[in-house]
C-alpha positions, -999 to +999 in steps of 0.1 A: +095-860-122+130-845-127+146-819-104+136-789-125+100-800-130+095-805-093+108-771-085+086-754-112+055-773-099+063-763-063+068-727-074+035-724-092+018-735-060+038-715-035+053-684-051+050-650-033+031-623-052+059-598-058+057-569-083+087-578-103+072-611-111+044-595-130+066-580-157+093-588-182+105-552-185+143-554-183+144-521-164+122-534-136+139-568-135+173-551-134+162-527-106+148-555-085+179-577-089+203-549-080+183-540-049+179-576-037+216-584-038+226-589-002+191-577+009+161-595+021+129-592+000+110-577+030+136-549+032+141-544-005+104-543-015+096-508-002+127-494-020+116-511-052+082-495-050+097-461-041+121-462-070+096-474-096+072-447-085+098-419-086+116-433-117+091-453-138+114-454-168+152-458-170+155-423-184+138-409-153+165-426-132+192-413-155+180-378-152+180-377-114+210-364-096+234-388-078+224-372-045+187-379-052+195-415-059+217-420-028+191-403-006+164-427-019+187-456-014+195-446+022+192-476+045+198-503+019+236-503+024+263-512-001+260-478-017+283-487-046+252-505-059+233-473-060+262-454-078+265-482-103+228-483-108+228-446-116+257-448-140+242-477-158+208-459-161+227-430-178+245-454-202+213-472-212+192-440-215+217-419-233+241-443-251+217-472-258+186-451-266+168-465-236+171-501-245+188-527-224+211-553-241+190-584-249+217-610-243+236-623-213+269-612-229+257-577-236+241-573-202+274-584-185+291-553-200+269-530-180+284-515-149+275-533-117+260-562-136+277-596-129+269-632-139+239-636-117+221-603-126+229-608-163+215-643-161+183-632-143+176-603-168+185-624-199+163-653-188+133-634-174+131-606-199+145-622-231+140-660-224+177-668-229+186-702-214+209-688-187+206-703-152+209-680-122+233-689-094+228-668-063+231-676-026+197-694-026+206-715-057+240-724-042+223-737-011+197-758-030+222-774-054+248-780-027+223-798-004+203-817-030+234-830-048+256-833-017+283-810-030+311-801-005+331-778-028+331-743-011+306-720-029+329-690-026+360-706-040+371-702-076+365-740-082+331-738-065+319-709-086+328-727-118+314-760-107+280-747-095+276-727-127+282-758-147+258-779-125+232-752-128+234-754-166+230-792-165+199-793-143+180-762-156+147-764-173+149-761-211+112-755-214+107-722-194+139-708-181+123-677-167+099-696-145+125-722-135+151-695-124+125-678-103+114-712-089+148-723-077+155-689-061+121-689-044+126-724-032+159-715-016+145-684+000+114-699+016+117-737+016+154-747+016+163-719+040+197-714+056+183-722+091+155-746+099+146-757+063+112-774+060+126-808+051+096-828+063+074-812+036+100-807+010+091-821-024+127-831-030+132-848+003+132-884-011+162-877-032+181-850-013+217-862-006+222-838+023+190-850+041+199-886+035+234-881+049+223-858+078+243-829+063+217-803+059+233-781+086+268-787+070+260-777+035+267-755+017+304-752+026+318-717+026+354-706+031+360-684+061+358-647+056+386-622+059+394-610+093+371-582+104+388-548+109+378-526+138+376-488+132+369-461+158+348-432+145+342-400+165+316-378+148+316-341+157+281-327+157+287-290+156+259-267+166+267-231+162+252-199+177+224-199+152+215-236+158+231-248+125+252-279+120+277-291+094+278-320+070+305-330+046+307-354+017+329-385+018+349-381-014+376-407-007+371-442-022+359-468+003+327-470+024+299-445+018+316-428-011+297-395-019+274-398+011+273-370+037+284-373+073+293-351+102+330-341+105+349-372+115+378-379+137+390-415+133+413-428+161+433-460+167+412-469+198+382-456+216+385-423+234+363-410+262+378-376+271+371-344+253+406-333+257+418-360+234+393-347+208+400-310+210+435-314+199+422-322+164+426-296+136+388-296+132+386-273+163+411-247+151+397-212+150+365-223+165+351-207+197+340-239+215+314-233+242+308-269+253+316-305+243+295-334+254+296-371+245+261-381+233+265-419+237+287-433+265+283-467+249+297-470+214+273-477+185+288-507+167+279-506+130+288-538+113+298-538+076+310-568+056+347-566+065+348-539+092+331-530+124+327-493+132+328-484+169+311-450+168+307-421+192+289-388+186+303-357+202+279-327+204+300-295+202+282-261+208+300-232+193+298-195+203+304-184+167+288-191+133+297-221+111+309-213+076+286-233+053+264-243+082+229-258+075+198-260+097+191-292+116+159-297+096+177-291+063+203-317+071+176-344+069+174-338+032+210-351+026+219-386+017+236-400+048+246-435+060+220-452+081+243-449+111+240-411+108+203-412+100+196-431+131+215-406+153+197-377+136+163-392+144+172-400+180+188-366+185+157-349+171+170-332+139 
């Protein structure tokens, strides 16, 4: 049996029962693929079910407000995916009369849709012979064929796409693509792959050369930047607090957060904080540091060292909202966790 046939045979015996595998609806396939980028299936599945229940058609998603979409996305991270998702839904619903492009080339023109997502939708929904190449596929191909070219290099991206084309199944591209992704996710795993029972073990180059732990090769990431966040949790005389929208480009664009003081290093004394302009014209009753130990929130290229300062005011906040109302806003998971712990 050839490589692709072995994978398809394995898949039909071992595939997980997932809702997006029971449809060829491009909207549902697109939604699942966007959600599962950089997200494990176990984490993404509840969001998929929530979105398809609230927005069963692409127009339903298009008609929602961005704040609604971001709130429902809360906890998945990489919020630019949610904003692109919403923008593309509007484009498909309003400009394309609710119909997704039916080709790889057309799909790639959609905002937030790259090579992998376009290949997945084109193959699963429209049976176009486009092989998918995601992290799981890189790992399977790299190990099986013994490829040491870094998967995140320009050369590697081109090489693996070419290799994926060469070994794909011509008979049923939709099943084959799902097979190789599933194989990488559950069989040829990053850590502790099940090589003893692998149907490809007799011809796997990495296993033969004892390089399973070495492959795939990946170039080192950029240096992680450290940032020091001090969130000011105002509570006024009526028990209201304040949230503000992050309007600058960068992390968490258009999500809400408490007023923020970012510093060059960690601070532990309230005097250092009270000098900030946020406290001008505010009658401060008390300031207390909620967490002595910083909460370290890790993003792809930066780590946020975060402290929450609870500031009670003797006056009324302009534009203040009740603690219970604040839970309705779309906030980063870092803020949501604090709200739950604090008792909002």
